[in-house]
N, C-alpha and C positions, 0 to 999 in steps of 0.2 A: 659307270653304271647309269642306265637310263632313269632319269629322275621322275619320269612319268609313272614308274611302277608305284610310287608313293605320292601320286597327285593328291594334295591335301591342303585344304583351305584352313589354315591355322586360326585365322580370325573367326570364321564361321564356327569352327569346332569349339573354340573357347567360349563363344557365346552360348552354344547349345549345352555344353557341359555346365556352364554357370547357371543357366536357367534350371537345368535338372537338379543341380545342387540346392538352389533356392527352394524348389518344390519339395525335394526329398527331406531337407533339414527342417523347414518350417511347417510344411503341410503333412507329409507322411509320418515323419518321426516326431514332429511337434517339439523340436528342440530350439534353444535360443541362439545357438552358434555352433562352432566347430573347433575341435582340437586336432592338430596335425603333429605327428612326430617327425621332426626334421633331423636329417642325418648328415647334411652337407652334400648329399647326392642330388642328382638331377630330378629323379622321380618325386621325392618329397618336396623339392623346391617348386616344381610345376604345380603340384597339388595345393600347396600353400597359397601360391599366387592365384590359382583358380578359385579357392575359397574366399580370398580377399575380394576378388572380382565379383563373386556371387553374393557374398554376405556382408561385405564391408569390413574394414580392418578392425573396427571396434567389436566385432563378433567372432574373431578368429584368434585362437591362442596357439602358439608354437611351443613344442616341448622337445628339448634335447636330452638324450638319455645315455650319456657316456658311461663307460666302466674302465677298469684299469688297463685293459688291453686295446681300448679304442685309439684310433689314430687322432692325435690332437688337432689335425687339420679339419676333422669332421666338425668339431665344435666351433672352430674359427669361422668356417664357411656357413654354419648354421646361424651364427651371430650376425654375419654380414647380410645374409638373406633376410632375417627378421628386421634388421635395421632398414634395409631397402624397402621392405613391404610395409613398414610402420606398425608391426604387430609385436606384442610382448613375447619374450622368450623366457621360459622357465627351464632351469637346468636341474635334473635329478640324476645324481650319480648312483648307479645301481650296483656298484661293486660290493657294498656291504651285504645286500640281499643275496647276491650270487655266492658270496663266501658262506653266508648262513645256510644256504641250500646245498653247499658242497659242490657247486658247479665246477670250479677249477680243479678241486681235488679228485672228483670222480673222473673228469676228462683226462687229467694228467696221469692217473693210474693206468688208463688204457693206453696212453702214449708210451709210457714206460714199459708196458708189457711187450711191446714190439720193438722198442728202442730203449733198452735199459740205461743207456748213458744219458738220457734226457734229463736236463736240469733247468728249471725255470730261470735261474740266474745266468746261465751260460748259453742257453739255446732259445730259439723261437721255432715255431712250426706252422705249417699250413697243410691243408688237404687239397689235392687237385685230382681232377678226373683225367685218366690217361687216354681216353678215346680221342680220336682225331678224324671225325667223319668225312672231312674234305679230302683226306689223303689215304686213309686205310680203314680196315674193318676191325680195329682193335675193340675188345670188349669194354663196356662201361664199368670199369673198376677204378677204385680210388687208391691214390698213393699218398703216403705221409712224407712230407718233405721237411727235414730238420736242418736248421741253419745255425752254426755257432757264431761266436763273436767276431771271428776272422772272416766270416762270409762263406765258409766252406759248407757245402750242402751234402746231405745224404738223403736218398729217396728209397722208400720201402713200400712194397705193396701191402695195403692194409687188409688183414683178415677180417671176415665179416663181423665177428662179435666185437672186436675192438673198434671197428668203424662205427657200428651201431651205438656203442657206448660213448664214443667221442661226440657223435652227432646229438645223441639224447641229452648229454650234459650241456653241450654248446647251445642247444635250442632253448635252454632255460633263459638265455639272454633275451631272445625275442619274446618269450612268454612273460618275463618280468617287465619288459618294456610295455607290453600291452596292459598289464596290471596297472602300471603307473598312468598310462594314457587314460584308462577308464576312471581312475581315481580323479584325475583333474577334470575329465569331462563331466562326470556325475555330480561333482560338487558345484558345477556351474549350469547343470542341465544342458550340456552341449553334446553334440554327436562326435564320435571318433571317426575320422575320415582316413580310409586306407590309401596307401600310396603305390600298391603293386600294379605293374603294367601287364599286358597280354603275355609277353614272354615268360614272366614269372608265374602268372596265374595259370596259364594253360599248360606249361611244361613242369609245374610243380616246384618252382624255386621259391618256396616260402614255407614258413612254419605254421602248421595248423594250430589255431588258437594262440598264435604269436603274431607275427607281422601279417598273417593271413586273416586275423580277426579284426573286424571293424563294423561299424554301422552302415557304411556305404563305401563303394569303391568306384570313384569317378573315372579312372583311367585304365581299368582292368581290361577294356576292349581295345586298347591302343598298343600297337607295336612300339618297341623301344625307339625305333626310328621316328615315329610320330611324336614321342615325348621330346626328342631333340627339336623337332619342328615347332612344337608348342613353346618350348623354352626360349627359342629365338624371338617368337612373337611376343611373349610375356616379359621380355627383357630380363631374364634370369641372369645373374652375374656370370661373366665369361669364365671366371675361375671354376665355377660349378659345372658349367657346360663342358669344359675341357678336362675335367677330372675323370680318370678312368673309373667306371662303376666297380665298386669293391663290395665284398661281403662284410668287412669290418667286424669280423667275428673271431678270427684266430690271431694268436700273437704276432705272426708274420703277415705282412700285407699280401692279399691274394685277390686278383680281379675276378669278377663274375665269369668272365670268359675262361680263365684257368680252372676255376672251381667246378663249373657246371656246363656252360653253353658250348665251349670248345671251338667256336669260330666267331668272327666279328658279327655284331648285331646287324650291320648294314647288309652283309651277304646273307645271313640267316633269314632276316626279315624279307629280303627280296625273293629268295627261293620259296619261303613259306607263303608269302602273299600271292605269287604267281600260281602256286599249286592250288590255293584256295579259290582262285577265279577260274580254275579249270584247265590250266596249261599243263601239258604233258612234260615229263622229265626231259624229253628230247628238245622240246620247244624252250624250256627254261634254260637248258644248257646252252643252246644257241644264243639266247637273249643275253646271258651273263658271261659268255665266253668260257664255259666250263665243259668238262667231259660229262657225258650222260651218267656214268657210274658215280661221279662225284655228287651230282644232284640226287641220285637215288639213295646214296648213303646218308646224305643230310636229311632227306625226307623220312628215311627209316628211323633215324635217330630222333627226329621230332615226334614221330608216331610212337616210338618206344617210351619216350619220356612222358608223353600224354597218358599212355595206357598204364604205366607203372605208378603213376601218381594220381590216378582217378580217385582213390580213396580220400585224398586231401580235399577234394572239391565237394565231397558228399556232405549233406547235412546229417546230423546224428540220426541213425536209423531208429524207427519206431514201428511197432506192430499196430497197423490200423485194424479197424473192426473186421473188415472182410478177410484180411490175412489171418487174424486171430481165429475166426470161425473155420477157415480152411485148415489151419494147423490142428485145431481140435478134432475136426472130422477125420483127418489123416491119422491122428494118434489113436482114435477110437476104432477105426476101421481095420 
């Protein structure tokens, strides 16, 4: 693939973001420092490193938020990152809170309604998107994949109601994590710094008022490909860079590509980037050695994900004075 598609000066970009962070935290928000939730993934690692660069290690706190279904590697990598950056890492296990809210129980009841044999002790599960925009026009529907202790898998298409219940209960994890981040931030008069990138933010791969909630989002304008470029420049540990991006949400490990994006970040970002600078599907296909219909399907998938998740990016709706007056006129007329 032509590397010029992502011509990117990581050193200059990191300086620009660091200056923006300084201005945003100290001047705009009038906070004393920053709290970053670190997951052992590349996005949070890059954001933590940028915060240290901008604010100094003495003004950055890292928070790990595991629960009983988290991959233990996530915490190990978070500890390694904090040690390398020289910042304190606090660990808040949120399992008890999730049990208290009934997150696991509510989610598992929906799983059992479509797979009655499901047993937490004998099975794990994950949700994956069945679409494959690079190769076919399959609908964007989700499947439940159950795995037993012998590694045998069963895959079932999720009915809408059960899918919604599983997601609603699972989203409690991200929302409870944000509650803890704000607790630690507010007690120190720090800002909560979001870690979502452009792929997640623009395509709706985040939980509203969960991992999508933050005081500032320094990398929400950057493709995942750019995050990898920044990680190299910022000397993020290679174990984090090489780790496949995961949701770390369901009992079974599932990558972000399996669950939502359905093709590699490198290829998706290249198609998306070339389209944004005005290249036609035909030109993109020639550039990337793809068929035109493959490019068209990927672009349709990106467009669909943007449209169907627009509501996630909206601020809470309010009636302003002009709209209120217009409504009153319409009601009275």
